[in-house]
MDAnalysis code that builds the backbone (N, CA, C; Angstrom):
import MDAnalysis as mda
import numpy as np

u = mda.Universe.empty(453, n_residues=151, atom_resindex=np.repeat(np.arange(151), 3), trajectory=True)
u.add_TopologyAttr("name", ["N", "CA", "C"] * 151)
u.add_TopologyAttr("resid", np.arange(1, 152))
u.add_TopologyAttr("resname", ["MET", "THR", "GLU", "ILE", "THR", "SER", "TYR", "LEU", "ILE", "THR", "ILE", "HIS", "LYS", "ASN", "ILE", "LYS", "ALA", "MET", "ARG", "LYS", "ILE", "LEU", "ILE", "THR", "LEU", "GLY", "VAL", "ILE", "ILE", "LEU", "LEU", "ILE", "SER", "ILE", "CYS", "PHE", "ALA", "TYR", "LEU", "TYR", "LYS", "GLN", "SER", "ASN", "LEU", "SER", "PRO", "ASN", "ASN", "GLN", "LYS", "LEU", "GLU", "GLN", "PHE", "LEU", "LYS", "ASP", "HIS", "LYS", "ALA", "ALA", "GLY", "GLU", "ILE", "ALA", "GLU", "ALA", "TYR", "LYS", "ILE", "ALA", "TYR", "GLN", "ASN", "PRO", "GLN", "GLY", "VAL", "LEU", "SER", "LYS", "VAL", "LYS", "CYS", "TYR", "CYS", "GLY", "CYS", "ILE", "LYS", "ASN", "ASN", "GLY", "HIS", "LYS", "ASN", "ASN", "ARG", "HIS", "CYS", "PHE", "ILE", "ASN", "ASP", "ASP", "GLY", "SER", "PHE", "ASN", "LEU", "MET", "GLY", "LEU", "ASN", "CYS", "GLY", "LEU", "CYS", "VAL", "LYS", "THR", "SER", "ILE", "VAL", "SER", "SER", "GLN", "MET", "LEU", "ALA", "GLU", "GLY", "LYS", "THR", "VAL", "GLN", "GLU", "ILE", "SER", "ASP", "TYR", "VAL", "ASP", "ASN", "ARG", "TRP", "GLY", "LYS", "GLY", "GLU"])
u.atoms.positions = np.array([
    [100.178, -11.909, 172.514],
    [101.002, -12.314, 171.407],
    [101.254, -11.137, 170.460],
    [100.248, -10.337, 170.207],
    [100.405, -9.188, 169.341],
    [101.353, -8.174, 169.959],
    [101.347, -8.070, 171.243],
    [102.252, -7.150, 171.908],
    [103.702, -7.589, 171.688],
    [103.975, -8.870, 171.784],
    [105.321, -9.403, 171.574],
    [105.720, -9.229, 170.110],
    [104.808, -9.518, 169.201],
    [105.096, -9.362, 167.778],
    [105.406, -7.908, 167.454],
    [104.629, -7.023, 167.979],
    [104.839, -5.595, 167.768],
    [106.199, -5.166, 168.324],
    [106.511, -5.679, 169.494],
    [107.800, -5.364, 170.129],
    [108.961, -5.881, 169.269],
    [108.852, -7.099, 168.756],
    [109.898, -7.681, 167.912],
    [110.053, -6.912, 166.599],
    [108.958, -6.460, 166.031],
    [109.013, -5.682, 164.793],
    [109.741, -4.363, 165.044],
    [109.450, -3.739, 166.185],
    [110.113, -2.480, 166.544],
    [111.610, -2.703, 166.718],
    [111.995, -3.784, 167.381],
    [113.412, -4.105, 167.579],
    [114.083, -4.341, 166.226],
    [113.424, -5.078, 165.352],
    [113.970, -5.363, 164.022],
    [114.199, -4.075, 163.235],
    [113.249, -3.137, 163.271],
    [113.395, -1.857, 162.583],
    [114.567, -1.065, 163.172],
    [114.693, -1.111, 164.492],
    [115.795, -0.393, 165.144],
    [117.151, -0.980, 164.753],
    [117.210, -2.286, 164.656],
    [118.462, -2.949, 164.259],
    [118.824, -2.563, 162.826],
    [117.848, -2.535, 161.918],
    [118.106, -2.141, 160.537],
    [118.598, -0.693, 160.472],
    [118.002, 0.167, 161.250],
    [118.411, 1.578, 161.270],
    [119.834, 1.703, 161.822],
    [120.147, 0.974, 162.889],
    [121.493, 0.997, 163.477],
    [122.525, 0.465, 162.484],
    [122.178, -0.570, 161.750],
    [123.081, -1.136, 160.759],
    [123.425, -0.090, 159.702],
    [122.423, 0.654, 159.217],
    [122.660, 1.707, 158.227],
    [123.573, 2.792, 158.799],
    [123.325, 3.152, 160.045],
    [124.146, 4.187, 160.691],
    [125.589, 3.704, 160.828],
    [125.779, 2.472, 161.257],
    [127.132, 1.924, 161.424],
    [127.869, 1.827, 160.088],
    [127.194, 1.410, 159.043],
    [127.824, 1.319, 157.724],
    [128.215, 2.723, 157.251],
    [127.321, 3.682, 157.431],
    [127.620, 5.059, 157.039],
    [128.814, 5.590, 157.814],
    [128.846, 5.366, 159.114],
    [129.980, 5.803, 159.935],
    [131.279, 5.132, 159.492],
    [131.212, 3.857, 159.167],
    [132.393, 3.133, 158.697],
    [132.945, 3.733, 157.406],
    [132.057, 4.054, 156.481],
    [132.479, 4.663, 155.213],
    [133.097, 6.038, 155.476],
    [132.485, 6.819, 156.349],
    [133.017, 8.148, 156.673],
    [134.401, 8.027, 157.303],
    [134.560, 7.114, 158.232],
    [135.864, 6.917, 158.888],
    [136.909, 6.477, 157.864],
    [136.544, 5.607, 156.971],
    [137.463, 5.157, 155.923],
    [137.893, 6.322, 155.037],
    [136.955, 7.138, 154.614],
    [137.284, 8.287, 153.769],
    [138.173, 9.287, 154.504],
    [137.893, 9.536, 155.758],
    [138.726, 10.447, 156.546],
    [140.132, 9.871, 156.688],
    [140.236, 8.576, 156.917],
    [141.548, 7.930, 157.038],
    [142.346, 8.063, 155.746],
    [141.699, 7.861, 154.623],
    [142.370, 7.986, 153.327],
    [142.861, 9.421, 153.130],
    [142.032, 10.393, 153.477],
    [142.428, 11.804, 153.349],
    [143.634, 12.112, 154.226],
    [143.610, 11.653, 155.479],
    [144.736, 11.907, 156.371],
    [146.005, 11.214, 155.881],
    [145.869, 9.996, 155.362],
    [147.039, 9.285, 154.843],
    [147.630, 10.047, 153.660],
    [146.784, 10.545, 152.785],
    [147.253, 11.307, 151.630],
    [147.953, 12.587, 152.088],
    [147.341, 13.311, 153.003],
    [147.934, 14.552, 153.496],
    [149.253, 14.286, 154.215],
    [149.312, 13.200, 154.977],
    [150.541, 12.858, 155.679],
    [151.657, 12.551, 154.683],
    [151.320, 11.787, 153.657],
    [152.314, 11.445, 152.642],
    [152.802, 12.700, 151.927],
    [151.881, 13.586, 151.572],
    [152.263, 14.821, 150.893],
    [153.147, 15.688, 151.787],
    [152.800, 15.771, 153.048],
    [153.584, 16.617, 153.948],
    [154.970, 16.029, 154.159],
    [155.097, 14.725, 154.082],
    [156.411, 14.102, 154.246],
    [157.242, 14.179, 152.978],
    [156.610, 14.171, 151.817],
    [157.363, 14.207, 150.571],
    [157.796, 15.621, 150.214],
    [156.930, 16.566, 150.411],
    [157.236, 17.924, 149.978],
    [158.516, 18.479, 150.588],
    [158.700, 18.410, 151.911],
    [159.944, 18.950, 152.453],
    [161.169, 18.231, 151.914],
    [161.077, 16.916, 151.709],
    [162.224, 16.181, 151.184],
    [162.533, 16.605, 149.759],
    [161.487, 16.777, 148.941],
    [161.707, 17.267, 147.582],
    [162.329, 18.650, 147.630],
    [161.843, 19.487, 148.523],
    [162.404, 20.827, 148.664],
    [163.843, 20.747, 149.136],
    [164.107, 19.805, 150.027],
    [165.470, 19.618, 150.526],
    [166.404, 19.204, 149.381],
    [165.933, 18.296, 148.527],
    [166.724, 17.867, 147.381],
    [166.958, 19.036, 146.424],
    [165.895, 19.757, 146.108],
    [166.022, 20.898, 145.198],
    [166.981, 21.943, 145.766],
    [166.913, 22.174, 147.073],
    [167.811, 23.142, 147.701],
    [169.258, 22.654, 147.643],
    [169.468, 21.368, 147.880],
    [170.796, 20.777, 147.806],
    [171.370, 20.961, 146.393],
    [170.564, 20.651, 145.391],
    [171.018, 20.777, 143.998],
    [171.337, 22.232, 143.664],
    [170.498, 23.138, 144.143],
    [170.719, 24.569, 143.894],
    [171.981, 25.049, 144.608],
    [172.139, 24.663, 145.882],
    [173.311, 25.093, 146.658],
    [174.617, 24.639, 146.029],
    [174.585, 23.468, 145.398],
    [175.806, 22.895, 144.822],
    [175.874, 23.092, 143.307],
    [174.970, 23.919, 142.800],
    [174.940, 24.242, 141.369],
    [174.931, 22.986, 140.497],
    [174.189, 21.999, 140.958],
    [174.092, 20.728, 140.230],
    [172.965, 20.830, 139.206],
    [173.296, 20.555, 137.972],
    [172.299, 20.618, 136.903],
    [172.533, 19.457, 135.945],
    [171.708, 19.369, 134.947],
    [171.871, 18.355, 133.905],
    [171.857, 16.943, 134.446],
    [172.822, 16.160, 133.980],
    [172.872, 14.744, 134.361],
    [173.121, 14.548, 135.856],
    [173.876, 15.451, 136.460],
    [174.150, 15.319, 137.895],
    [172.852, 15.463, 138.677],
    [172.077, 16.503, 138.376],
    [170.792, 16.702, 139.055],
    [169.858, 15.523, 138.780],
    [169.860, 15.057, 137.549],
    [169.017, 13.916, 137.182],
    [169.410, 12.671, 137.994],
    [170.704, 12.446, 138.147],
    [171.178, 11.273, 138.902],
    [170.746, 11.362, 140.365],
    [170.835, 12.543, 140.960],
    [170.378, 12.710, 142.347],
    [168.878, 12.447, 142.471],
    [168.122, 12.914, 141.497],
    [166.673, 12.688, 141.525],
    [166.350, 11.209, 141.372],
    [167.087, 10.529, 140.519],
    [166.892, 9.080, 140.349],
    [167.203, 8.371, 141.666],
    [168.316, 8.742, 142.279],
    [168.705, 8.109, 143.548],
    [167.687, 8.408, 144.639],
    [167.165, 9.624, 144.643],
    [166.172, 10.011, 145.651],
    [164.895, 9.193, 145.481],
    [164.422, 9.074, 144.235],
    [163.192, 8.324, 143.973],
    [163.444, 6.820, 144.025],
    [164.613, 6.408, 143.592],
    [165.046, 5.007, 143.596],
    [163.946, 4.046, 143.149],
    [163.457, 4.209, 141.906],
    [162.365, 3.344, 141.437],
    [162.748, 1.867, 141.481],
    [161.848, 1.075, 142.031],
    [162.029, -0.374, 142.192],
    [163.306, -0.708, 142.971],
    [163.835, 0.258, 143.700],
    [165.041, 0.015, 144.489],
    [166.257, -0.278, 143.638],
    [166.228, 0.137, 142.370],
    [167.264, -0.265, 141.418],
    [168.666, 0.155, 141.862],
    [168.857, 1.397, 142.291],
    [170.211, 1.832, 142.635],
    [170.707, 1.213, 143.935],
    [169.797, 0.710, 144.738],
    [170.198, 0.010, 145.963],
    [170.734, -1.382, 145.653],
    [170.487, -1.853, 144.437],
    [170.913, -3.202, 144.051],
    [172.032, -3.192, 143.016],
    [172.332, -2.007, 142.481],
    [173.373, -1.877, 141.463],
    [174.645, -1.363, 142.129],
    [175.768, -2.025, 141.829],
    [177.051, -1.591, 142.385],
    [177.587, -0.404, 141.609],
    [178.486, 0.329, 142.250],
    [179.208, 1.397, 141.575],
    [180.667, 0.961, 141.510],
    [181.300, 1.172, 140.382],
    [182.665, 0.686, 140.181],
    [183.697, 1.803, 140.087],
    [183.410, 2.950, 140.689],
    [184.377, 4.050, 140.650],
    [185.437, 3.903, 141.744],
    [185.263, 2.943, 142.624],
    [186.201, 2.754, 143.731],
    [185.581, 3.092, 145.080],
    [184.386, 3.627, 145.072],
    [183.760, 4.067, 146.317],
    [183.367, 2.900, 147.224],
    [183.093, 1.755, 146.647],
    [182.729, 0.599, 147.472],
    [183.925, 0.193, 148.329],
    [185.117, 0.200, 147.717],
    [186.337, -0.155, 148.456],
    [186.798, 0.987, 149.360],
    [186.787, 2.208, 148.825],
    [187.409, 3.330, 149.527],
    [186.483, 4.103, 150.457],
    [185.202, 4.124, 150.164],
    [184.280, 4.936, 150.964],
    [183.234, 4.106, 151.691],
    [183.291, 2.814, 151.568],
    [182.340, 1.954, 152.269],
    [180.936, 1.944, 151.689],
    [180.791, 2.398, 150.461],
    [179.469, 2.357, 149.843],
    [179.068, 0.909, 149.593],
    [177.765, 0.664, 149.644],
    [177.256, -0.683, 149.381],
    [176.634, -0.790, 147.992],
    [176.316, 0.373, 147.401],
    [175.637, 0.376, 146.109],
    [175.725, 1.767, 145.495],
    [175.193, 1.912, 144.283],
    [175.252, 3.195, 143.574],
    [174.433, 4.283, 144.261],
    [173.376, 3.925, 144.949],
    [172.559, 4.939, 145.633],
    [173.372, 5.668, 146.692],
    [174.297, 4.968, 147.329],
    [175.129, 5.601, 148.361],
    [176.018, 6.704, 147.806],
    [176.239, 6.733, 146.513],
    [177.027, 7.817, 145.913],
    [176.268, 9.143, 145.962],
    [174.967, 9.061, 146.189],
    [174.107, 10.246, 146.178],
    [173.389, 10.475, 147.501],
    [172.951, 9.399, 148.127],
    [172.154, 9.515, 149.342],
    [172.672, 8.512, 150.374],
    [172.957, 9.022, 151.565],
    [173.441, 8.180, 152.657],
    [172.279, 7.435, 153.304],
    [172.603, 6.432, 154.102],
    [171.569, 5.641, 154.774],
    [170.664, 6.494, 155.650],
    [171.198, 7.575, 156.215],
    [170.391, 8.428, 157.087],
    [169.532, 9.429, 156.320],
    [169.585, 9.369, 154.972],
    [168.772, 10.251, 154.147],
    [169.467, 11.543, 153.753],
    [170.640, 11.799, 154.303],
    [171.381, 13.003, 153.917],
    [172.009, 12.778, 152.545],
    [172.393, 13.868, 151.918],
    [172.949, 13.774, 150.578],
    [174.454, 13.594, 150.633],
    [174.957, 12.707, 149.792],
    [176.379, 12.440, 149.693],
    [176.945, 13.311, 148.576],
    [178.043, 13.963, 148.837],
    [178.644, 14.876, 147.864],
    [179.347, 14.162, 146.711],
    [179.599, 12.881, 146.855],
    [180.360, 12.158, 145.842],
    [179.736, 12.259, 144.454],
    [178.412, 12.150, 144.378],
    [177.736, 12.194, 143.089],
    [177.933, 13.500, 142.341],
    [178.338, 14.544, 143.055],
    [178.563, 15.839, 142.403],
    [179.822, 15.829, 141.542],
    [180.753, 14.920, 141.854],
    [182.080, 14.970, 141.231],
    [182.516, 13.693, 140.536],
    [181.640, 12.709, 140.451],
    [182.068, 11.429, 139.872],
    [181.194, 11.064, 138.674],
    [181.800, 11.112, 137.508],
    [181.080, 10.803, 136.278],
    [180.569, 9.379, 136.215],
    [181.325, 8.430, 136.766],
    [180.887, 7.036, 136.707],
    [179.676, 6.802, 137.608],
    [179.658, 7.444, 138.764],
    [178.482, 7.338, 139.644],
    [177.241, 7.844, 138.913],
    [177.382, 9.001, 138.284],
    [176.274, 9.620, 137.556],
    [175.854, 8.740, 136.388],
    [176.816, 8.281, 135.608],
    [176.523, 7.446, 134.441],
    [175.803, 6.160, 134.851],
    [176.255, 5.544, 135.930],
    [175.623, 4.309, 136.410],
    [174.166, 4.561, 136.772],
    [173.910, 5.656, 137.452],
    [172.542, 6.001, 137.837],
    [171.652, 6.221, 136.618],
    [172.142, 6.998, 135.675],
    [171.334, 7.332, 134.495],
    [171.101, 6.116, 133.612],
    [172.141, 5.323, 133.388],
    [171.983, 4.105, 132.584],
    [170.986, 3.157, 133.255],
    [171.067, 3.028, 134.569],
    [170.140, 2.158, 135.305],
    [168.703, 2.622, 135.120],
    [168.492, 3.917, 135.217],
    [167.144, 4.470, 135.050],
    [166.635, 4.271, 133.625],
    [167.504, 4.500, 132.648],
    [167.108, 4.315, 131.242],
    [166.736, 2.858, 130.964],
    [167.532, 1.937, 131.479],
    [167.255, 0.517, 131.256],
    [165.949, 0.112, 131.932],
    [165.699, 0.665, 133.121],
    [164.449, 0.385, 133.822],
    [163.262, 0.879, 132.989],
    [163.407, 2.068, 132.397],
    [162.352, 2.624, 131.543],
    [162.136, 1.778, 130.286],
    [163.185, 1.092, 129.839],
    [163.076, 0.212, 128.673],
    [162.452, -1.139, 129.016],
    [162.183, -1.359, 130.293],
    [161.535, -2.599, 130.708],
    [162.486, -3.671, 131.221],
    [163.748, -3.332, 131.393],
    [164.713, -4.303, 131.916],
    [164.438, -4.526, 133.403],
    [164.738, -5.728, 133.866],
    [164.571, -6.024, 135.290],
    [165.759, -5.472, 136.063],
    [165.581, -5.338, 137.355],
    [166.665, -4.851, 138.208],
    [167.867, -5.788, 138.106],
    [167.626, -7.091, 138.031],
    [168.728, -8.044, 137.906],
    [169.467, -7.870, 136.583],
    [168.741, -7.658, 135.495],
    [169.374, -7.431, 134.192],
    [170.235, -6.164, 134.233],
    [169.724, -5.143, 134.894],
    [170.473, -3.884, 135.000],
    [171.734, -4.096, 135.819],
    [171.597, -4.778, 136.936],
    [172.750, -5.056, 137.797],
    [173.802, -5.876, 137.041],
    [173.359, -6.874, 136.312],
    [174.288, -7.698, 135.525],
    [174.991, -6.861, 134.457],
    [174.246, -5.985, 133.804],
    [174.827, -5.124, 132.772],
    [175.918, -4.232, 133.374],
    [175.614, -3.586, 134.489],
    [176.588, -2.703, 135.145],
    [177.812, -3.499, 135.570],
    [177.608, -4.686, 136.138],
    [178.730, -5.538, 136.548],
    [179.617, -5.885, 135.351],
    [178.980, -6.251, 134.246],
    [179.754, -6.633, 133.047],
    [180.446, -5.451, 132.382],
    [179.779, -4.300, 132.388],
    [180.343, -3.123, 131.700],
    [181.476, -2.471, 132.481],
    [181.289, -2.287, 133.794],
    [182.280, -1.534, 134.557],
    [182.990, -2.352, 135.626],
    [182.548, -3.556, 135.883],
    [183.108, -4.326, 136.977],
    [184.232, -5.277, 136.597],
    [184.761, -5.151, 135.415],
    [185.779, -6.078, 134.924],
    [187.051, -6.057, 135.747],
    [187.402, -4.885, 136.279],
    [188.649, -4.769, 137.041],
    [188.492, -5.134, 138.502],
    [187.273, -5.394, 138.930],
    [187.013, -5.679, 140.343],
    [187.341, -7.120, 140.691],
])
């Protein structure tokens, strides 16, 4: 009986030790995964930011125009994807929203935002209203009421 008890105690100690090892390995794997996810995200964002900065530099875009492109690129809360543009681009260029004035569906940059004051103004006003705490729907309604009267 003592031999069996001794054997069971040894097994129990081994199980406790294995449990500690498995928990430690799990934590290490989780931390490594988080590090890789962070590095992957950084590596994916940096070239795109550089691409945007290069685009702005190549086209000598500064001030409000550069700001509008950055807003469209970041597209906080998807606001520009939900706000229409009323410069005529929806009818004439097939745009679906204000973001398309700056960035195409494939991620390339649209030149329209470089030359259209209303596209730029819509982007900047949308961003300002978002910063003031307005909802995306309130912003969309405001843009529709302000510039969409002729549509």
